[in-house]
C-alpha positions in Angstrom: 5.4 0.8 -16.5 7.8 3.7 -15.9 6.9 7.1 -14.3 9.1 8.8 -16.9 6.5 7.7 -19.5 3.6 9.2 -17.5 2.8 6.1 -15.5 3.3 5.1 -11.9 5.7 2.2 -11.0 3.4 -0.8 -10.5 4.4 -1.5 -6.9 4.1 2.1 -5.8 0.7 2.5 -7.6 -0.8 -0.5 -6.0 0.7 0.3 -2.6 -0.7 3.7 -2.5 -4.2 2.4 -3.1 -3.8 -0.4 -0.6 -2.4 1.7 2.2 -5.9 2.6 3.6 -7.6 -0.8 3.0 -10.7 -1.3 5.2 -10.5 -3.6 8.1 -12.2 -6.7 9.4 -12.0 -7.9 13.0 -9.3 -10.6 13.4 -9.9 -13.8 15.4 -8.7 -14.1 19.0 -4.9 -14.8 19.2 -2.4 -16.2 21.5 -1.5 -13.8 24.3 1.9 -12.2 23.9 2.3 -12.4 20.1 3.3 -8.9 19.0 2.2 -9.5 15.3 -1.2 -10.7 16.3 -1.6 -7.7 18.6 -0.6 -5.4 15.8 -3.1 -7.1 13.5 -5.8 -6.4 16.1 -4.9 -2.8 16.5 -4.9 -2.2 12.7 -8.2 -4.0 12.3 -9.9 -1.6 14.7 -9.5 1.3 12.2 -12.8 1.5 10.2 -11.9 4.2 7.7 -9.3 6.8 6.8 -8.7 10.1 5.0 -5.1 11.4 5.2 -2.6 13.5 3.3 0.4 11.8 1.6 3.7 12.6 0.0 5.4 10.1 -2.3 9.0 10.0 -3.6 10.1 7.6 -6.3 13.8 6.9 -6.8 14.5 5.6 -10.3 17.9 4.7 -11.6 17.1 6.1 -15.0 16.4 9.6 -13.6 18.9 12.2 -12.2 16.5 13.3 -9.5 13.6 11.6 -7.6 10.0 12.1 -8.6 7.8 13.7 -5.9 4.1 13.9 -5.6 1.5 14.7 -3.0 -2.2 14.5 -2.4 -4.9 12.6 -0.4 -5.7 9.0 0.3 -9.1 7.9 1.4 -11.5 4.9 1.3 -15.2 4.1 1.7 -15.9 0.7 3.3 -15.9 -2.0 2.4 -13.7 -1.9 -0.7 -13.4 1.5 -2.3 -9.9 3.1 -2.1 -8.9 6.3 -3.7 -5.6 8.1 -4.3 -6.0 11.7 -5.3 -2.7 13.2 -6.5 -2.8 17.0 -6.5 0.9 17.8 -7.3 2.7 17.9 -9.6 -0.4 17.3 -11.7 -3.9 16.0 -10.9 -4.5 12.3 -11.1 -7.0 9.9 -9.4 -6.5 6.2 -8.9 -9.5 4.2 -7.7 -9.7 0.6 -6.6 -13.3 -0.8 -6.3 -14.6 -4.3 -6.6 -11.3 -5.6 -7.9 -11.1 -3.0 -10.7 -8.3 -0.4 -10.8 -9.1 2.9 -12.6 -6.7 5.8 -13.4 -8.1 9.2 -14.4 -5.9 12.0 -15.8 -6.7 14.9 -18.1 -10.4 13.8 -18.4 -9.5 10.3 -19.6 -10.0 7.1 -17.6 -8.4 3.7 -18.0 -9.7 0.7 -16.1 -8.1 -2.7 -15.6 -9.0 -5.8 -13.7 -6.5 -6.8 -11.0 -7.2 -10.5 -11.6 -5.6 -10.1 -15.0 -2.3 -9.2 -13.4 -1.4 -12.2 -11.1 2.1 -10.9 -10.5 0.7 -7.7 -8.8 -2.7 -8.8 -7.3 -1.1 -10.6 -4.3 0.5 -7.2 -3.4 -2.9 -5.6 -3.1 -4.3 -8.6 -1.1 -1.2 -8.8 1.1 -1.4 -5.1 2.1 -5.2 -5.3 2.5 -4.6 -8.2 4.8 -2.2 -6.2 6.8 -4.7 -3.4 7.4 -7.5 -5.9 7.9 -5.6 -7.7 10.6 -5.8 -10.9 8.6 -2.6 -12.6 9.4 -3.4 -15.9 7.6 -4.1 -14.1 4.3 -1.0 -11.9 4.7 1.3 -15.0 5.2 -0.3 -16.7 2.2 1.5 -14.2 0.0 4.4 -12.9 2.1 7.1 -14.0 4.5 6.6 -11.6 7.3 9.0 -10.2 9.9 8.0 -7.7 12.6 10.7 -5.4 14.0 10.5 -3.0 16.9 7.6 -2.8 19.3 4.0 -1.8 19.0 4.8 1.9 19.7 7.2 2.0 16.8 7.2 -0.9 14.4 8.2 -2.0 10.9 6.6 -4.9 9.1 8.9 -6.4 6.4 7.1 -8.3 3.7 9.0 -10.5 1.2 6.9 -11.9 -1.7 6.4 -15.7 -1.8 5.0 -15.5 -5.4 7.8 -15.8 -7.9 6.0 -13.5 -10.4 5.6 -10.8 -7.9 9.2 -11.2 -6.7 10.4 -10.3 -10.1 8.7 -6.9 -9.6 8.9 -6.3 -5.9 11.8 -7.3 -3.7 10.4 -6.2 -0.3 7.7 -4.0 1.2 8.4 -2.2 4.5 5.3 -0.9 6.3 6.1 1.3 9.4 3.9 2.8 12.0 3.1 3.8 15.5 0.5 1.6 17.2 -2.4 1.5 14.7 -1.2 4.5 12.7 0.8 3.9 9.5 3.6 6.4 8.9 5.5 5.1 5.8 5.2 2.5 3.2 8.4 1.7 1.2 8.5 -0.5 -1.9 11.9 -1.9 -2.9 11.7 -3.1 -6.5 13.7 -6.0 -7.8 15.4 -3.7 -10.4 16.8 -1.4 -7.7 14.2 1.3 -7.9 12.2 2.2 -4.8 9.4 4.4 -3.7 8.6 5.9 -0.3 5.1 6.9 0.7 4.8 9.1 3.8 1.4 9.3 5.4 0.7 12.7 6.8 -1.9 14.2 9.0 -5.6 13.1 9.0 -8.0 15.2 7.0 -11.6 16.0 7.6 -14.1 13.4 6.2 
């Protein structure tokens, strides 16, 4: 799946939908563990509606691809990415189904049918849900920085997913995400920058 063919890179597509995954309260954790504290802070965010910009850097293209729009979700499991520029497109994740709408046409696929990518969705959902156990089921995790300015580096454990995604870097300030970067195994990468909050 290549953006030059009118499609979004798989890692970037799934990441953009997973960025605002709804949260569930994490269990009590050992005092002093920064990752557990971060999980607690992220879990306290019940919903979101924010602006985004995304830049995809592809070796086959002379210049990066840029897009912008809005990200939102409705608890418990409806996530939407509305791209407004350079052309309208809506991606929706609901009940394990991923739908893409462009130019009045909609295509829907079941995530379970793509085992190499489904763990990426669950891993990022687990990050935002504060579910450390689920997160570490799919990724080796490393937290850098402090809770005021942090980066969570996720390396896939699943061999199939590792053939697509080399590493995911989620950065934020306290419970607010600021960027999500996907480094693909073929050398391409995408950077999603999460902008200001928008009215409900």
